[in-house]
C-alpha positions in Angstrom: 142.4 40.3 13.9 138.9 40.8 15.6 137.3 37.2 16.3 134.3 36.2 14.4 131.0 35.8 15.8 128.2 33.3 15.4 125.8 36.4 15.1 126.9 39.0 13.7 126.5 42.2 13.8 127.0 43.4 17.8 125.0 47.2 17.2 122.0 45.8 15.0 121.6 43.0 17.8 122.3 45.0 20.4 119.8 48.0 19.1 116.8 45.2 18.1 117.3 44.1 22.3 117.1 47.7 23.6 114.3 48.4 21.8 112.1 45.0 22.8 113.1 45.8 26.3 112.0 49.3 26.3 108.7 48.2 24.5 108.2 45.7 26.8 109.4 46.3 30.5 110.9 50.2 30.4 108.4 52.0 29.2 105.0 50.6 30.8 107.4 51.0 34.2 108.7 54.2 33.5 104.9 55.1 32.8 104.0 53.9 36.4 107.1 55.8 37.8 105.2 58.9 36.2 102.0 58.7 37.3 103.0 57.9 40.5 105.6 60.7 40.6 102.1 63.0 40.3 102.2 62.9 44.3 104.7 64.3 46.3 107.4 62.4 48.6 105.2 63.3 51.8 102.0 61.8 50.4 104.3 59.1 49.4 105.3 58.3 52.7 102.2 58.4 53.9 100.4 56.0 51.6 103.6 53.6 51.6 103.8 53.9 55.7 99.4 53.5 56.2 99.5 50.3 58.2 97.1 48.8 56.0 99.9 48.9 53.2 102.5 47.9 55.9 100.6 44.8 56.9 99.7 43.9 53.0 103.6 44.4 52.1 104.4 42.1 55.2 102.3 39.1 54.3 102.8 39.6 50.5 106.4 39.1 51.4 106.6 37.1 54.0 104.4 34.1 52.9 105.9 34.7 49.3 109.7 34.0 50.8 108.4 31.0 53.5 106.5 30.0 49.6 109.8 29.8 48.0 111.6 28.4 50.6 109.3 25.6 51.2 109.1 25.1 47.3 113.1 24.4 47.7 112.8 21.8 50.0 110.3 19.9 48.0 111.3 20.9 44.7 114.5 19.6 45.2 113.4 16.1 46.2 110.9 15.9 43.7 113.8 16.9 41.0 115.7 14.2 42.5 113.0 11.3 42.1 112.6 12.2 38.7 116.2 12.6 37.9 117.5 9.7 39.9 114.6 6.8 39.7 113.0 4.9 36.5 109.6 3.7 37.7 105.9 3.2 36.6 104.4 6.8 36.3 107.4 8.7 35.9 106.5 10.9 32.8 102.9 11.0 33.9 104.3 12.8 37.4 107.0 14.7 35.4 103.9 16.7 33.7 101.8 17.0 36.7 104.5 19.1 37.8 104.0 22.1 35.0 100.2 22.3 35.6 100.2 25.0 37.7 102.0 26.3 34.3 99.0 25.8 32.0 95.9 26.4 35.1 94.7 29.5 35.1 95.3 31.4 38.1 91.8 31.7 39.4 90.7 28.4 38.6 93.6 27.2 41.0 92.5 29.5 43.5 89.2 28.2 43.6 90.0 24.8 43.4 92.5 25.2 46.3 89.4 26.9 48.2 87.3 24.2 47.8 89.8 21.8 49.2 90.9 23.9 52.5 87.9 25.2 54.0 86.8 24.0 57.1 84.4 21.5 55.0 86.7 20.6 52.3 89.0 17.6 51.8 92.1 18.6 53.7 90.5 21.5 55.6 88.1 19.5 57.5 91.3 17.4 59.0 93.2 20.4 60.0 90.5 22.4 60.8 90.1 18.9 63.6 93.8 20.3 64.9 92.8 23.5 65.2 94.6 24.5 62.0 92.6 27.2 59.9 93.6 27.0 56.5 91.3 28.8 54.2 90.2 32.4 54.4 94.4 32.8 56.6 97.7 33.8 55.7 98.1 29.9 56.0 95.9 30.1 52.8 97.9 32.4 51.1 101.1 30.6 51.9 99.3 27.4 50.0 98.2 29.4 47.4 101.8 30.9 46.6 103.7 27.4 47.2 101.7 26.1 44.4 102.1 28.7 42.0 105.7 28.3 42.5 107.0 25.0 43.0 107.2 23.9 39.3 110.2 26.9 38.9 112.0 25.2 41.7 111.9 21.7 40.1 112.8 23.2 36.8 115.6 24.8 37.4 117.4 22.0 39.4 115.6 19.0 37.4 118.0 19.9 34.1 121.1 20.7 36.7 120.7 17.4 38.1 120.6 15.7 34.7 123.8 17.3 33.7 125.8 15.9 37.3 125.2 11.9 36.2 126.3 9.4 38.5 129.7 9.6 37.9 130.4 11.9 40.8 128.2 9.5 43.6 130.2 6.5 42.1 133.5 8.4 42.8 132.7 9.8 46.0 131.4 6.1 47.0 134.7 4.3 46.5 136.7 6.9 48.1 134.5 5.6 51.3 132.1 8.4 51.7 128.4 7.6 52.5 125.6 8.4 50.9 124.3 11.6 53.0 128.5 12.6 52.7 128.0 12.7 49.1 125.0 14.6 49.3 126.0 17.4 51.3 129.6 17.9 50.2 129.6 16.6 46.4 126.4 17.2 44.8 124.6 20.2 47.3 127.1 22.4 47.0 126.9 22.2 42.9 123.1 22.1 43.1 123.2 25.4 45.8 123.1 27.9 42.3 120.2 26.3 41.0 118.3 26.1 44.0 119.0 30.1 44.5 117.6 30.3 41.1 114.6 28.7 41.5 113.9 30.6 44.9 114.4 33.3 43.0 111.5 32.6 40.4 109.3 31.4 42.7 109.3 34.2 44.8 109.2 36.8 42.2 106.1 34.9 40.9 104.7 34.8 44.4 104.8 38.5 45.2 102.8 39.7 42.1 100.1 36.7 42.3 96.5 37.7 42.8 94.2 35.1 41.3 95.2 32.3 43.2 95.3 34.6 46.6 92.1 36.7 46.6 89.4 33.1 46.8 91.7 31.1 49.2 93.0 34.4 51.5 89.3 36.1 52.6 91.1 39.3 51.6 90.3 40.9 54.9 92.0 44.2 55.9 95.2 44.6 57.6 95.2 40.3 58.1 94.9 38.5 55.0 95.1 41.2 52.5 98.0 41.1 49.7 99.3 44.0 48.1 98.4 43.3 44.4 94.8 43.1 45.8 95.1 46.5 47.8 96.6 47.8 44.2 93.3 46.3 42.3 91.0 47.9 45.7 92.6 51.7 45.1 91.9 51.2 40.9 88.4 50.6 41.7 88.0 53.6 43.9 89.6 55.8 40.8 92.7 56.4 43.4 95.2 55.8 40.6 98.2 57.7 42.1 98.0 56.0 45.1 97.8 52.6 43.6 100.6 53.7 41.2 102.4 54.5 44.3 102.0 51.3 46.1 103.0 49.4 43.1 106.2 51.6 42.6 107.6 50.8 46.3 106.3 47.2 45.6 108.7 47.2 42.5 111.6 49.0 44.3 111.8 46.5 47.2 111.8 43.4 44.8 114.5 44.5 42.7 116.1 45.0 45.2 115.6 41.7 46.6 116.4 40.3 43.4 118.9 42.1 43.0 120.9 40.7 46.3 120.1 37.2 45.4 121.2 37.9 42.4 124.7 38.6 43.2 124.9 35.7 46.0 123.6 33.5 43.2 126.5 35.0 40.9 129.3 35.0 43.7 128.2 31.3 44.4 128.6 29.8 40.6 132.2 31.7 41.0 133.4 29.9 43.7 132.2 26.2 42.5 133.7 27.1 39.3 
């Protein structure tokens, strides 16, 4: 006897799912690759191996990975404070975490530029230390951290709420110290959520455009990111070249995200 389903009609629901994903994701991506296919393999290689594209790819993926890694560390700390402690203004702090979601990226880029410019509130102090924040790769890193940070907090926070305090009390009753309890009991259970947060922040940062173009300075071979390079190709009516760069960017991004998801699934299986 077939097991009853909560939502009946697997064929219908699967058909709607495939239709929706095709219209929203698969068909636009297929059109992108079809446009890029107008150029031959030699032209693909010439575009993707050009020094300007390689420099932009190195900055884009490197800064995105670094920003996501920093977001994991501080996102875990913020989630811990929001879940484990009660203090005045906690709800306000919790709402502030979501501001990068609601703030237009162009506004975020202008604001960050004003703050981290050589004459800005923070940039002026960094300049005294010999650190150039705005109009440098550091500015790209700052912008990508700003837009990716909430993903980690909102991914880790519900998992930490589900853990409760019973595990910590049990570990303490067995003589474990605070650091041992966190390292051997709590942290392993948070690793899958942290990897998910890293993946979301990394994926968001790779395609970021609005908040980066103002603070980076957009210098070719130095502070130019891949999304900006694609836009410049479109402005010059080089649609096939823009499609090739975007396709290469998608292939690399998909490969990295696929490997991260495999790692996450293995960790989920080990923690069960």
